[in-house]
BAFI-3210 file (N, C-alpha, C; in Angstrom, 3 decimals, decimal comma, padded with zeros to 6 digits):
// residues 94
n [1|2|3|4|5|6|7|8|9|10|11|12|13|14|15|16|17|18|19|20|21|22|23|24|25|26|27|28|29|30|31|32|33|34|35|36|37|38|39|40|41|42|43|44|45|46|47|48|49|50|51|52|53|54|55|56|57|58|59|60|61|62|63|64|65|66|67|68|69|70|71|72|73|74|75|76|77|78|79|80|81|82|83|84|85|86|87|88|89|90|91|92|93|94]
n.u [-005,527|-003,795|-001,143|-001,359|-001,334|000,753|001,303|001,907|000,971|-000,263|-000,747|-001,896|-002,009|-003,325|-002,141|-003,182|-004,353|-002,721|-004,213|-006,548|-006,242|-005,518|-007,638|-008,826|-010,264|-009,632|-006,959|-004,592|-005,316|-005,981|-003,962|-001,961|-003,170|-002,696|-000,188|001,238|000,312|001,484|004,143|003,516|004,194|005,240|005,041|003,414|002,917|003,299|002,304|002,407|001,527|-000,456|-000,259|001,952|002,726|005,290|005,882|004,992|004,797|005,286|004,483|003,088|001,112|000,368|-000,671|-003,062|-006,761|-008,074|-008,366|-008,715|-009,598|-007,874|-006,496|-008,093|-006,850|-004,119|-003,481|-002,339|-000,296|001,940|003,686|002,513|003,024|005,295|006,721|005,610|006,625|009,679|009,029|008,650|011,235|011,495|009,832|007,375|007,594|008,651]
n.v [-008,596|-006,775|-008,015|-008,382|-005,667|-004,561|-003,300|-002,093|-003,258|-001,840|-003,149|-002,045|-001,254|000,687|003,251|002,677|003,910|002,447|001,391|000,659|-000,477|-002,917|-003,906|-005,200|-008,283|-010,043|-008,617|-010,537|-012,272|-011,278|-009,802|-011,679|-012,766|-010,617|-010,012|-012,780|-012,809|-010,406|-011,909|-013,937|-012,578|-010,524|-007,891|-007,084|-005,217|-005,178|-003,034|-002,397|-000,837|-001,056|-001,329|-003,623|-004,305|-004,402|-002,390|-000,331|002,465|004,655|007,340|007,898|007,564|010,205|010,728|010,632|011,260|010,533|007,105|005,443|006,276|007,876|010,639|012,739|014,452|014,135|011,936|010,393|012,676|014,363|013,827|010,769|009,397|009,742|008,117|005,458|005,441|005,287|002,998|001,085|000,857|002,978|002,152|002,759|005,314|005,685]
n.w [-017,562|-017,334|-017,613|-020,378|-021,324|-020,526|-017,933|-014,977|-011,921|-008,645|-005,974|-002,876|001,105|002,800|004,973|008,649|011,622|014,097|017,011|015,498|013,711|015,182|015,290|013,015|011,620|009,284|008,124|007,780|006,059|003,877|003,517|002,831|000,559|-001,248|-001,442|-002,076|-004,831|-005,857|-005,831|-007,735|-009,583|-012,100|-012,661|-011,058|-007,936|-004,431|-001,917|001,762|003,932|006,115|009,840|011,293|008,589|005,892|005,493|007,225|009,152|012,037|011,523|009,026|009,859|010,267|007,446|007,654|008,208|009,932|011,966|010,331|007,944|004,630|004,428|002,495|001,177|000,975|-000,357|-002,860|-003,495|-003,899|-001,732|-001,120|-003,777|-003,946|-002,201|-003,265|-006,292|-004,662|-003,346|-005,737|-007,268|-009,026|-011,411|-012,141|-013,316|-016,116]
ca.u [-005,624|-002,941|-000,095|-001,482|-000,987|002,408|000,951|002,665|-000,128|000,198|-002,018|-001,638|-002,936|-002,888|-002,192|-004,544|-004,174|-002,467|-005,036|-007,675|-005,457|-005,204|-009,215|-009,174|-009,921|-009,101|-006,007|-003,472|-006,166|-005,795|-002,277|-001,498|-003,569|-002,327|001,235|000,893|-000,364|002,794|005,065|003,446|003,516|006,688|004,301|002,902|003,706|002,199|002,916|001,473|001,529|-000,951|-000,029|002,673|003,015|006,547|006,399|004,583|005,364|003,978|004,818|002,482|-000,572|-000,105|-001,366|-004,817|-007,644|-009,090|-007,875|-009,460|-009,643|-006,548|-006,485|-008,213|-005,989|-003,247|-003,798|-001,501|000,106|003,629|004,657|002,604|003,843|006,700|006,735|004,990|007,909|010,910|009,116|008,942|011,990|010,772|009,247|005,891|007,374|009,544]
ca.v [-007,512|-005,648|-008,199|-008,447|-004,573|-004,994|-002,129|-002,498|-003,409|-001,653|-003,409|-001,433|-001,669|002,290|003,209|002,636|004,430|000,974|000,715|001,018|-001,761|-004,120|-004,945|-005,864|-009,957|-010,255|-008,393|-011,166|-013,079|-010,321|-009,427|-013,174|-012,912|-009,807|-010,881|-014,461|-012,499|-009,883|-012,851|-014,604|-011,852|-009,648|-006,540|-006,599|-004,854|-005,146|-002,063|-002,600|000,447|-001,047|-001,856|-005,204|-004,689|-004,145|-000,302|000,219|003,533|005,029|008,713|007,455|008,001|011,804|010,958|010,090|012,404|009,612|006,213|004,427|007,145|008,499|011,988|012,683|016,449|013,765|011,018|010,773|013,966|014,740|012,514|009,414|008,950|009,609|006,725|004,703|005,885|005,066|001,866|000,157|001,298|004,180|001,709|003,337|006,815|005,048]
ca.w [-018,677|-016,733|-018,304|-021,566|-021,113|-020,005|-017,040|-013,768|-011,326|-007,595|-004,883|-001,488|002,114|002,989|006,559|009,460|013,126|015,261|017,751|014,411|012,624|016,064|015,360|011,964|011,778|008,099|007,771|007,485|005,371|003,016|002,879|002,172|-000,883|-002,465|-001,308|-003,153|-006,042|-006,207|-005,634|-008,587|-011,101|-011,948|-012,814|-009,431|-006,417|-003,162|-000,617|003,262|005,099|007,464|011,241|011,042|007,400|005,834|005,423|008,279|009,871|012,662|011,138|008,086|010,699|009,789|005,929|007,787|008,187|010,876|012,454|009,309|006,834|004,727|004,254|001,035|000,115|000,798|-001,186|-004,303|-003,320|-004,073|-000,419|-000,925|-004,782|-003,779|-001,927|-004,020|-006,793|-004,156|-002,929|-006,728|-008,154|-010,029|-012,625|-012,385|-014,248|-016,798]
c.u [-003,833|-001,094|-000,298|-001,008|000,291|002,032|001,279|001,427|000,299|-000,895|-000,873|-002,614|-003,240|-003,071|-003,138|-003,904|-003,915|-003,574|-006,386|-007,220|-005,432|-006,474|-009,558|-009,054|-009,463|-007,882|-004,844|-003,929|-005,801|-004,620|-001,726|-002,172|-002,730|-000,584|001,946|000,892|000,917|004,445|005,210|003,746|004,538|006,083|004,115|003,688|002,731|002,975|001,912|002,310|001,053|000,120|000,665|003,467|004,631|006,722|005,035|005,322|004,620|004,125|003,887|001,083|-000,712|-000,926|-003,068|-005,391|-008,548|-008,731|-008,246|-009,325|-008,293|-007,317|-006,783|-007,258|-004,704|-002,734|-003,318|-001,168|001,491|004,320|004,144|002,835|005,221|007,165|006,629|006,508|009,754|010,546|009,439|010,326|012,438|010,167|007,786|006,092|007,868|009,236]
c.v [-006,758|-006,652|-008,112|-006,844|-004,047|-003,228|-003,088|-002,273|-003,110|-002,367|-002,569|-001,653|-000,197|001,925|003,771|003,075|002,798|000,691|000,229|-000,645|-002,901|-005,109|-005,476|-007,273|-010,076|-009,877|-009,400|-011,999|-012,034|-009,514|-010,748|-012,903|-011,938|-009,948|-011,973|-013,584|-011,780|-011,110|-013,721|-013,767|-010,512|-008,252|-006,300|-006,345|-004,535|-004,206|-001,975|-001,529|000,129|-001,873|-003,499|-005,022|-004,310|-002,847|000,289|001,110|004,215|006,546|008,819|007,808|009,485|011,460|010,447|010,903|011,910|008,760|005,531|005,047|008,130|009,815|012,169|013,733|015,068|012,685|011,321|011,904|013,503|013,488|011,268|008,759|009,284|008,615|005,960|004,485|004,739|003,372|000,461|000,447|002,228|004,208|002,233|004,911|006,573|005,728]
c.w [-018,305|-017,373|-019,777|-022,248|-021,059|-019,062|-015,824|-012,641|-009,600|-006,547|-003,314|-000,578|002,699|004,508|007,525|010,916|013,465|016,144|016,734|013,691|013,329|015,913|014,235|011,964|010,538|006,951|007,355|006,421|003,678|002,581|002,083|001,035|-001,797|-002,459|-002,502|-004,491|-006,822|-006,305|-007,099|-009,982|-011,007|-011,845|-012,014|-008,317|-005,420|-001,707|000,770|003,743|006,365|008,827|011,071|009,624|007,243|005,237|006,197|008,940|010,739|012,401|009,734|008,972|010,380|008,663|006,515|008,236|009,540|011,301|011,101|008,219|005,857|004,275|002,568|-000,003|-000,116|-000,058|-002,740|-004,839|-003,609|-003,047|-000,703|-002,777|-005,285|-003,419|-002,531|-005,192|-006,032|-003,932|-004,441|-007,721|-009,380|-011,699|-013,285|-013,290|-015,157|-018,086]
res [m|c|k|q|e|q|i|a|l|i|l|f|s|a|p|e|d|e|e|y|s|k|k|q|n|d|s|e|e|i|s|s|i|f|l|e|t|a|q|n|n|s|n|v|f|f|l|d|y|t|y|g|g|n|l|w|n|k|d|y|e|n|w|l|l|n|s|h|h|i|n|e|k|e|l|f|t|e|l|f|s|e|n|f|k|e|r|t|g|n|i|l|y|k]
***
């Protein structure tokens, strides 16, 4: 549907606390599915903010309400939106 409507799709794994992330059993499997999808589709972006992901940054733990829930007051605010915009080459805002 995204291809048909020429919509850029963002797949992302939200930041998690480092210790919490290490306990996730299926994170590599999920990341590989998202990555493969993004590699095979030019209008799909995969932004991996989890521990070990290519965009992981210890500072992003400040986006969290607790170890595994993103702070709802920060979700898609200017901070998160600006990061998405930067990572997707501004394509989302054209």
